[in-house]
TITORFI-682603 format. One record per atom (N, C-alpha, C, O): x, y, z; residue in one letter. Coordinates in pm, whole numbers, padded with zeros to 5 digits, always signed. Example, Ala and Ser with C-alpha at 12.3 -4.5 7.8 and 13.67 -1.06 7.14 Angstrom:
BEGIN
+01319-00569+00780a;+01230-00450+00780a;+01320-00330+00780a;+01424-00332+00846a;+01285-00225+00708s;+01367-00106+00714s;+01290+00003+00787s;+01341+00114+00804s;
***
This chain:
BEGIN
+11277+09370+12429m;+11149+09331+12367m;+11176+09240+12247m;+11257+09274+12160m;+11109+09124+12242s;+11127+09033+12130s;+11061+09088+12006s;+10983+09183+12013s;+11093+09027+11890q;+11032+09073+11765q;+10881+09057+11770q;+10807+09144+11723q;+10835+08944+11827a;+10690+08922+11838a;+10624+09030+11922a;+10516+09079+11889a;+10690+09068+12034d;+10633+09171+12121d;+10636+09309+12056d;+10551+09393+12086d;+10732+09332+11966s;+10743+09463+11902s;+10641+09481+11789s;+10620+09593+11742s;+10579+09372+11746n;+10478+09381+11640n;+10344+09424+11696n;+10289+09357+11784n;+10292+09533+11648l;+10158+09577+11689l;+10052+09507+11604l;+09947+09467+11654l;+10081+09493+11473i;+09986+09433+11379i;+10054+09319+11304i;+10166+09334+11254i;+09986+09205+11298v;+10032+09091+11218v;+09916+09046+11130v;+09814+08998+11179v;+09933+09063+10999v;+09831+09025+10900v;+09887+08911+10815v;+09996+08924+10758v;+09813+08801+10807e;+09860+08686+10730e;+09752+08638+10633e;+09641+08601+10674e;+09786+08638+10504r;+09701+08584+10397r;+09557+08634+10408r;+09462+08555+10408r;+09543+08765+10417l;+09412+08826+10437l;+09338+08842+10304l;+09389+08902+10209l;+09218+08786+10299w;+09131+08796+10181w;+09000+08864+10222w;+08951+08846+10333w;+08945+08943+10130k;+08810+08996+10147k;+08737+08983+10014k;+08777+09042+09914k;+08630+08904+10016v;+08551+08879+09896v;+08410+08931+09919v;+08344+08892+10015v;+08363+09018+09830y;+08227+09068+09835y;+08141+08994+09733y;+08181+08978+09618y;+08025+08948+09776k;+07933+08877+09686k;+07828+08974+09635k;+07750+09029+09712k;+07826+08994+09504l;+07733+09086+09439l;+07644+09009+09343l;+07684+08980+09230l;+07525+08976+09386e;+07426+08906+09305e;+07487+08786+09233e;+07494+08677+09291e;+07530+08802+09109t;+07576+08688+09029t;+07728+08671+09027t;+07778+08580+08961t;+07801+08758+09097q;+07947+08748+09090q;+08011+08778+09225q;+07948+08834+09315q;+08138+08741+09236e;+08217+08771+09354e;+08330+08867+09317e;+08392+08852+09212e;+08355+08965+09404v;+08462+09062+09383v;+08567+09042+09491v;+08538+09052+09610v;+08691+09013+09449e;+08801+08994+09543e;+08867+09129+09569e;+08952+09174+09492e;+08829+09193+09679a;+08883+09326+09712a;+09024+09315+09768a;+09107+09403+09742a;+09053+09209+09844l;+09188+09181+09894l;+09220+09035+09863l;+09134+08947+09874l;+09345+09011+09824r;+09382+08878+09776r;+09510+08829+09845r;+09619+08840+09789r;+09495+08777+09965g;+09607+08714+10034g;+09715+08808+10081g;+09833+08780+10065g;+09676+08921+10141v;+09772+09023+10186v;+09839+08979+10316v;+09772+08933+10409v;+09971+08994+10323t;+10049+08959+10442t;+10149+09071+10473t;+10223+09115+10385t;+10151+09117+10598f;+10252+09215+10641f;+10247+09227+10794f;+10152+09182+10857f;+10350+09287+10851t;+10353+09320+10994t;+10383+09469+11010t;+10449+09530+10925t;+10335+09525+11119i;+10363+09664+11153i;+10412+09667+11296i;+10344+09618+11387i;+10528+09724+11318t;+10584+09729+11453t;+10531+09851+11528t;+10479+09946+11469t;+10545+09847+11658r;+10503+09959+11741r;+10584+10084+11704r;+10704+10076+11676r;+10517+10198+11705n;+10578+10328+11675n;+10623+10341+11529n;+10713+10419+11499n;+10561+10266+11439e;+10582+10290+11297e;+10489+10401+11248e;+10382+10423+11304e;+10534+10471+11144f;+10451+10570+11075f;+10442+10520+10931f;+10537+10531+10854f;+10325+10466+10896l;+10304+10395+10771l;+10198+10463+10686l;+10096+10508+10739l;+10222+10470+10556a;+10120+10517+10462a;+10078+10400+10373a;+10161+10321+10330a;+09947+10391+10347i;+09893+10293+10252i;+09840+10370+10132i;+09756+10458+10146i;+09891+10335+10014m;+09854+10403+09891m;+09797+10304+09791m;+09821+10183+09799m;+09721+10357+09696g;+09669+10275+09588g;+09563+10350+09510g;+09497+10437+09565g;+09546+10317+09382p;+09443+10383+09302p;+09303+10344+09348p;+09287+10252+09428p;+09204+10414+09298s;+09064+10381+09329s;+09035+10237+09290s;+09068+10194+09180s;+08973+10162+09382g;+08941+10023+09355g;+09054+09926+09382g;+09042+09807+09351g;+09165+09975+09439s;+09282+09890+09462s;+09265+09797+09581s;+09331+09693+09589s;+09178+09834+09674g;+09161+09758+09796g;+09211+09828+09921g;+09201+09774+10031g;+09264+09951+09905k;+09322+10018+10022k;+09214+10055+10125k;+09239+10048+10245k;+09095+10094+10079s;+08987+10127+10173s;+08937+10001+10244s;+08907+10005+10363s;+08930+09890+10171t;+08892+09763+10232t;+08993+09724+10339t;+08955+09681+10448t;+09122+09740+10308l;+09227+09708+10405l;+09216+09797+10527l;+09232+09750+10640l;+09188+09926+10508m;+09173+10016+10619m;+09056+09974+10708m;+09066+09977+10830m;+08944+09932+10646n;+08828+09889+10723n;+08858+09764+10806n;+08809+09750+10918n;+08940+09674+10750l;+08978+09554+10825l;+09072+09588+10939l;+09056+09539+11051l;+09173+09673+10911i;+09267+09714+11016i;+09192+09787+11128i;+09224+09771+11246i;+09093+09867+11089g;+09016+09944+11186g;+08905+09866+11255g;+08828+09923+11332g;+08896+09736+11227c;+08793+09649+11287c;+08652+09696+11254c;+08559+09676+11332c;+08637+09760+11137l;+08506+09801+11088l;+08444+09693+11001l;+08326+09700+10967l;+08523+09592+10965d;+08479+09480+10883d;+08562+09358+10920d;+08664+09370+10988d;+08519+09242+10875t;+08592+09118+10904t;+08637+09053+10773t;+08569+09066+10671t;+08751+08985+10774p;+08802+08923+10651p;+08724+08798+10613p;+08660+08734+10697p;+08731+08763+10484s;+08672+08638+10437s;+08762+08520+10472s;+08714+08411+10503s;+08892+08543+10465q;+08992+08442+10502q;+09113+08513+10561q;+09130+08634+10545q;+09197+08435+10628g;+09321+08490+10682g;+09307+08536+10826g;+09198+08530+10884g;+09417+08583+10884t;+09418+08625+11024t;+09471+08767+11039t;+09554+08814+10961t;+09422+08834+11142y;+09466+08969+11175y;+09478+08978+11326y;+09380+08961+11399y;+09599+09005+11373e;+09625+09025+11516e;+09658+09171+11540e;+09740+09231+11469e;+09594+09229+11640l;+09620+09367+11682l;+09656+09367+11829l;+09575+09328+11914l;+09777+09410+11859n;+09823+09420+11998n;+09807+09287+12071n;+09765+09282+12187n;+09842+09177+12001g;+09838+09045+12061g;+09702+08978+12064g;+09689+08867+12115g;+09600+09045+12009k;+09465+08989+12009k;+09425+08948+11867k;+09444+09025+11773k;+09371+08828+11852l;+09326+08779+11722l;+09188+08838+11693l;+09087+08782+11735l;+09185+08950+11623v;+09059+09022+11603v;+08982+08973+11480v;+08864+09003+11465v;+09048+08896+11393s;+08983+08854+11268s;+08867+08759+11292s;+08784+08740+11203s;+08859+08697+11410s;+08750+08603+11438s;+08658+08652+11550s;+08583+08573+11607s;+08664+08781+11581m;+08583+08835+11691m;+08440+08863+11648m;+08411+08881+11529m;+08351+08868+11747s;+08211+08904+11723s;+08200+09056+11706s;+08296+09129+11729s;+08081+09103+11665e;+08059+09247+11647e;+08081+09323+11778e;+08143+09429+11778e;+08031+09269+11889d;+08048+09336+12018d;+08194+09344+12058d;+08241+09445+12110d;+08267+09234+12034e;+08410+09233+12067e;+08487+09332+11980e;+08577+09400+12028e;+08451+09340+11851l;+08516+09435+11761l;+08488+09579+11805l;+08577+09664+11799l;+08365+09606+11849a;+08331+09741+11896a;+08417+09779+12016a;+08460+09893+12029a;+08442+09683+12104h;+08527+09709+12222h;+08671+09738+12179h;+08735+09829+12232h;+08721+09661+12083i;+08857+09682+12033i;+08869+09819+11966i;+08967+09890+11987i;+08769+09855+11886r;+08772+09987+11819r;+08780+10099+11921r;+08854+10195+11902r;+08705+10087+12027n;+08700+10194+12127n;+08827+10199+12211n;+08870+10307+12253n;+08888+10083+12235k;+09002+10076+12326k;+09137+10089+12254k;+09229+10152+12306k;+09148+10030+12135e;+09277+10015+12071e;+09303+10110+11954e;+09418+10133+11917e;+09196+10168+11894i;+09211+10241+11768i;+09151+10381+11779i;+09038+10398+11825i;+09228+10480+11736g;+09178+10616+11723g;+09163+10648+11575g;+09258+10630+11497g;+09046+10696+11535f;+09017+10721+11394f;+09021+10870+11363f;+08969+10952+11438f;+09085+10904+11250v;+09082+11041+11197v;+09037+11031+11052v;+09097+10959+10972v;+08930+11103+11017f;+08872+11093+10884f;+08892+11222+10805f;+08925+11327+10861f;+08870+11211+10674q;+08877+11329+10587q;+08771+11432+10628q;+08799+11551+10637q;+08649+11383+10652v;+08545+11470+10709v;+08555+11456+10860v;+08572+11345+10911v;+08544+11565+10931f;+08589+11569+11069f;+08496+11495+11166f;+08539+11453+11273f;+08367+11479+11127n;+08271+11402+11207n;+08259+11455+11350n;+08249+11377+11446n;+08259+11587+11364l;+08240+11647+11495l;+08092+11679+11517l;+08020+11709+11422l;+08048+11672+11642l;+07910+11709+11673l;+07898+11861+11666l;+07968+11931+11739l;+07811+11913+11579p;+07809+12058+11555p;+07767+12143+11674p;+07809+12258+11686p;+07684+12088+11763r;+07634+12167+11876r;+07719+12155+12002r;+07692+12219+12103r;+07822+12071+11994a;+07908+12049+12111a;+08040+12125+12094a;+08089+12143+11983a;+08095+12170+12206s;+08224+12239+12203s;+08335+12141+12164s;+08316+12019+12165s;+08451+12196+12132a;+08567+12111+12103a;+08595+12018+12220a;+08624+11899+12202a;+08586+12073+12341f;+08611+11993+12461f;+08514+11875+12470f;+08557+11763+12496f;+08385+11900+12450r;+08285+11793+12461r;+08303+11689+12350r;+08284+11570+12373r;+08340+11735+12231n;+08365+11640+12123n;+08479+11544+12158n;+08471+11424+12131n;+08584+11598+12219v;+08699+11515+12256v;+08665+11424+12373v;+08715+11312+12382v;+08582+11471+12463e;+08545+11395+12583e;+08454+11276+12551e;+08449+11180+12626e;+08382+11283+12440l;+08276+11186+12410l;+08320+11040+12415l;+08249+10959+12476l;+08434+10999+12353p;+08473+10858+12361p;+08493+10809+12504p;+08471+10691+12534p;+08535+10898+12593l;+08556+10860+12732l;+08424+10841+12804l;+08413+10759+12895l;+08322+10917+12764i;+08188+10898+12819i;+08137+10759+12782i;+08083+10687+12865i;+08155+10723+12653y;+08114+10590+12607y;+08189+10480+12681y;+08136+10370+12701y;+08312+10509+12721s;+08394+10408+12790s;+08365+10401+12939s;+08418+10315+13009s;+08279+10491+12988g;+08243+10489+13129g;+08347+10547+13222g;+08350+10514+13341g;+08433+10635+13169v;+08539+10697+13251v;+08477+10804+13342v;+08390+10880+13300v;+08523+10808+13466k;+08469+10905+13562k;+08494+11048+13515k;+08591+11076+13445k;+08404+11138+13556k;+08402+11274+13506k;+08535+11348+13525k;+08585+11408+13430k;+08592+11344+13645d;+08715+11419+13668d;+08832+11363+13587d;+08916+11438+13538d;+08836+11230+13572v;+08943+11167+13494v;+08929+11202+13347v;+09027+11239+13282v;+08808+11190+13294r;+08790+11214+13149r;+08811+11361+13115r;+08861+11392+13006r;+08774+11452+13204e;+08796+11594+13176e;+08945+11625+13171e;+08990+11704+13089e;+09023+11563+13260g;+09168+11581+13258g;+09230+11526+13131g;+09318+11589+13072g;+09184+11408+13088k;+09236+11347+12965k;+09199+11431+12843k;+09280+11448+12753k;+09076+11484+12840a;+09033+11565+12726a;+09116+11692+12716a;+09154+11733+12606a;+09145+11755+12830r;+09230+11875+12828r;+09370+11843+12778r;+09425+11918+12697r;+09427+11734+12824r;+09563+11698+12782r;+09568+11668+12632r;+09663+11704+12563r;+09463+11601+12581a;+09459+11570+12438a;+09450+11698+12355a;+09514+11709+12251a;+09371+11794+12401l;+09359+11922+12330l;+09489+12002+12339l;+09526+12071+12245l;+09556+11994+12452e;+09686+12060+12465e;+09787+12000+12369e;+09869+12072+12311e;+09783+11868+12351m;+09877+11800+12262m;+09864+11850+12119m;+09964+11859+12047m;+09742+11883+12076v;+09720+11930+11938v;+09712+12083+11931v;+09669+12138+11830v;+09754+12150+12040e;+09763+12296+12045e;+09627+12364+12027e;+09615+12463+11955e;+09526+12307+12093m;+09390+12363+12084m;+09334+12401+12221m;+09213+12417+12237m;+09420+12414+12319k;+09374+12446+12454k;+09295+12578+12458k;+09195+12589+12528k;+09342+12676+12382a;+09278+12808+12384a;+09144+12810+12312a;+09069+12907+12325a;+09112+12705+12236r;+08988+12703+12156r;+08892+12595+12201r;+08797+12563+12129r;+08915+12538+12319m;+08838+12419+12358m;+08690+12448+12384m;+08609+12355+12383m;+08652+12573+12408t;+08510+12604+12432t;+08436+12638+12303t;+08315+12659+12306t;+08507+12644+12190h;+08445+12681+12064h;+08376+12561+11999h;+08422+12448+12012h;+08266+12586+11930k;+08197+12483+11854k;+08260+12471+11716k;+08327+12564+11671k;+08238+12357+11647p;+08303+12337+11517p;+08282+12451+11416p;+08375+12484+11342p;+08164+12511+11413a;+08138+12619+11317a;+08223+12742+11344a;+08239+12827+11256a;+08277+12754+11466e;+08361+12867+11503e;+08510+12839+11483e;+08595+12921+11519e;+08541+12722+11425l;+08679+12681+11405l;+08711+12670+11256l;+08621+12645+11175l;+08838+12689+11221s;+08881+12668+11082s;+08888+12519+11054s;+08876+12436+11144s;+08907+12485+10926g;+08919+12344+10889g;+09034+12275+10960g;+09020+12163+11008g;+09148+12343+10966g;+09263+12286+11034g;+09239+12267+11182g;+09282+12167+11240g;+09170+12363+11244e;+09139+12352+11387e;+09042+12237+11412e;+09056+12164+11510e;+08944+12220+11324r;+08850+12109+11339r;+08922+11975+11327r;+08891+11881+11400r;+09020+11966+11234q;+09093+11841+11222q;+09179+11816+11347q;+09196+11702+11388q;+09233+11922+11405r;+09310+11906+11529r;+09220+11852+11641r;+09262+11767+11720r;+09097+11903+11649v;+09003+11853+11749v;+08973+11705+11723v;+08966+11625+11816v;+08955+11670+11595a;+08928+11530+11559a;+09046+11441+11597a;+09026+11328+11641a;+09168+11491+11580i;+09287+11414+11619i;+09293+11399+11771i;+09326+11292+11821i;+09261+11507+11844a;+09258+11498+11990a;+09156+11394+12035a;+09182+11315+12126a;+09040+11393+11971r;+08937+11293+12005r;+08989+11151+11978r;+08963+11059+12056r;+09064+11134+11869a;+09120+11002+11836a;+09223+10957+11937a;+09240+10837+11959a;+09293+11052+11999l;+09402+11019+12091l;+09359+11009+12237l;+09434+10960+12321l;+09238+11055+12269v;+09201+11073+12409v;+09194+10941+12486v;+09216+10939+12607v;+09164+10831+12417n;+09159+10700+12483n;+09295+10633+12490n;+09307+10519+12535n;+09400+10706+12447e;+09537+10652+12443e;+09540+10519+12368e;+09580+10417+12425e;+09498+10519+12241p;+09489+10395+12165p;+09625+10340+12125p;+09725+10411+12128p;+09627+10212+12086s;+09750+10150+12036s;+09783+10201+11897s;+09900+10205+11857s;+09679+10241+11823l;+09694+10274+11681l;+09612+10397+11645l;+09495+10407+11682l;+09675+10491+11572l;+09603+10603+11514l;+09586+10574+11365l;+09684+10560+11292l;+09460+10564+11320l;+09428+10527+11182l;+09364+10647+11114l;+09254+10689+11149l;+09436+10704+11014a;+09392+10828+10950a;+09359+10803+10803a;+09442+10753+10727a;+09237+10837+10763d;+09191+10817+10626d;+09187+10952+10554d;+09101+11035+10582d;+09281+10975+10461e;+09291+11101+10386e;+09281+11222+10482e;+09194+11307+10462e;+09367+11229+10584p;+09350+11331+10689p;+09368+11475+10643p;+09324+11567+10711p;+09432+11495+10527t;+09450+11632+10476t;+09361+11658+10354t;+09374+11763+10290t;+09273+11565+10322g;+09196+11574+10197g;+09105+11695+10187g;+09080+11743+10076g;+09055+11747+10300n;+08965+11861+10298n;+09034+11992+10338n;+08967+12090+10371n;+09167+11991+10335l;+09242+12107+10383l;+09326+12168+10271l;+09367+12097+10179l;+09352+12298+10278d;+09443+12360+10183d;+09585+12313+10212d;+09610+12254+10317d;+09678+12338+10120s;+09811+12278+10130s;+09885+12324+10256s;+09953+12244+10320s;+09874+12451+10292r;+09945+12500+10411r;+09891+12435+10537r;+09968+12391+10623r;+09758+12428+10549t;+09697+12366+10667t;+09728+12217+10669t;+09750+12159+10775t;+09729+12154+10550g;+09764+12013+10541g;+09903+11986+10595g;+09926+11887+10665g;+09997+12075+10562r;+10134+12059+10613r;+10137+12072+10766r;+10213+12002+10833r;+10056+12160+10821e;+10050+12176+10966e;+10000+12048+11033e;+10050+12007+11137e;+09899+11986+10971i;+09844+11862+11026i;+09948+11750+11017i;+09962+11671+11110i;+10021+11743+10906l;+10126+11641+10892l;+10239+11664+10993l;+10295+11569+11047l;+10272+11790+11018n;+10371+11821+11122n;+10323+11773+11259n;+10401+11725+11341n;+10191+11788+11282l;+10133+11739+11406l;+10145+11586+11416l;+10173+11533+11523l;+10123+11517+11304f;+10139+11371+11303f;+10283+11332+11339f;+10306+11235+11412f;+10381+11408+11288h;+10521+11381+11323h;+10543+11398+11473h;+10614+11319+11535h;+10483+11499+11531k;+10495+11522+11676k;+10433+11406+11754k;+10490+11358+11852k;+10315+11362+11710i;+10246+11250+11776i;+10327+11122+11762i;+10338+11044+11857i;+10384+11100+11644h;+10467+10982+11620h;+10592+10985+11709h;+10632+10882+11764h;+10652+11102+11723a;+10774+11116+11805a;+10747+11085+11952a;+10839+11052+12026a;+10621+11096+11993q;+10584+11065+12132q;+10555+10917+12152q;+10514+10876+12261q;+10575+10836+12047g;+10564+10691+12062g;+10441+10628+12001g;+10420+10508+12015g;+10360+10706+11932n;+10236+10653+11876n;+10260+10585+11740n;+10347+10626+11664n;+10181+10482+11712t;+10182+10414+11583t;+10074+10477+11496t;+09960+10493+11538t;+10112+10514+11372i;+10019+10583+11282i;+10012+10509+11149i;+10115+10478+11090i;+09890+10481+11103i;+09868+10431+10967i;+09782+10535+10896i;+09674+10570+10943i;+09830+10583+10784m;+09764+10689+10709m;+09730+10637+10569m;+09819+10596+10494m;+09603+10639+10534v;+09559+10598+10400v;+09545+10724+10315v;+09475+10818+10353v;+09612+10726+10201t;+09611+10845+10116t;+09634+10809+09970t;+09694+10707+09938t;+09584+10895+09882h;+09614+10880+09738h;+09722+10979+09696h;+09766+10979+09581h;+09765+11064+09790d;+09856+11175+09761d;+10001+11133+09792d;+10034+11108+09908d;+10085+11126+09690q;+10224+11083+09709q;+10299+11176+09803q;+10380+11131+09884q;+10274+11306+09792e;+10344+11403+09878e;+10310+11380+10025e;+10397+11392+10112e;+10184+11346+10051v;+10143+11316+10189v;+10207+11185+10234v;+10260+11177+10345v;+10202+11084+10148a;+10259+10953+10183a;+10409+10963+10212a;+10461+10888+10295a;+10477+11053+10143n;+10622+11068+10162n;+10660+11114+10302n;+10776+11107+10341n;+10561+11161+10379q;+10588+11201+10517q;+10608+11080+10608q;+10665+11093+10717q;+10562+10963+10564a;+10572+10843+10646a;+10709+10777+10630a;+10782+10808+10536a;+10743+10687+10721q;+10871+10617+10714q;+10860+10488+10632q;+10960+10425+10600q;+10738+10452+10599r;+10714+10329+10521r;+10588+10349+10437r;+10489+10405+10485r;+10592+10303+10312i;+10478+10316+10222i;+10445+10179+10163i;+10529+10116+10099i;+10321+10134+10184i;+10272+10012+10120i;+10180+10053+10006i;+10082+10125+10026i;+10212+10006+09884h;+10128+10031+09767h;+10040+09908+09743h;+10090+09795+09734h;+09909+09931+09733i;+09813+09825+09704i;+09763+09840+09561i;+09730+09950+09519i;+09757+09730+09488r;+09699+09731+09353r;+09628+09598+09329r;+09684+09491+09354r;+09505+09607+09280d;+09426+09486+09250d;+09420+09390+09368d;+09424+09269+09351d;+09409+09447+09489g;+09391+09365+09609g;+09516+09299+09662g;+09509+09218+09754g;+09633+09333+09606e;+09759+09274+09649e;+09861+09383+09680e;+09849+09496+09632e;+09962+09349+09760i;+10069+09445+09789i;+10163+09450+09669i;+10227+09351+09635i;+10170+09567+09605e;+10256+09586+09488e;+10399+09618+09531e;+10495+09573+09469e;+10412+09697+09639s;+10544+09730+09691s;+10533+09769+09838s;+10427+09811+09884s;+10644+09755+09909d;+10650+09787+10051d;+10787+09852+10074d;+10889+09783+10084d;+10787+09985+10083e;+10913+10060+10086e;+10933+10124+10223e;+10840+10180+10281e;+11056+10115+10272r;+11093+10184+10395r;+11197+10290+10364r;+11278+10274+10273r;+11194+10399+10440k;+11292+10505+10415k;+11325+10574+10546k;+11257+10555+10646k;+11429+10654+10543e;+11467+10730+10662e;+11364+10839+10686e;+11316+10904+10593e;+11330+10858+10814m;+11241+10967+10849m;+11314+11100+10832m;+11437+11106+10843m;+11239+11204+10808r;+11298+11336+10800r;+11351+11377+10936r;+11302+11328+11038r;+11450+11467+10941p;+11502+11511+11072p;+11399+11591+11149p;+11426+11636+11260p;
***
């Protein structure tokens, strides 16, 4: 595989400018980086640094003011809203601090939902939903509704939902933010397991201890990359 083929994400001179009545706010200022397939990356930065803006751009939830963004060989920075929605559904699995599960649906139905939106046939999507729940060790709880699950179990269901479409990228925003420290460690251990199976993970966090679980940490400050550190993964 060539270097170009091994790159999942290529970001070049990415700017995001918000216009607020009488002034402009530069949330991102010419950010450039690449992310290879099967990387486990953390993005850190203080409040107002631009890390949430960067996450929204990587997640195709917003478009840049300038610059280019390629995801899995596709130039997504110039796509329409409909095209971006297709990319989000096909290429990206989202995990949020708040679990965003449907309260009246079982864990199984919550995980199955993205496949329903994708038009996957019933027998195929049910098999995929079961496998995703097995991957996060929730097979025994798949008939339970969110209110019958602990916080850690709900996050596992949310991770299974993010993985069920077999996306190119798992994008996690403060994934342990609503969990106690022990449960947070369990979720991070699960991320290591998912990463070991070949998945690419980008985790946005303000917590240095959480970020240290990744093999690479990008620090954002004032809309620019302050540092980009790589380290050996834990055994």
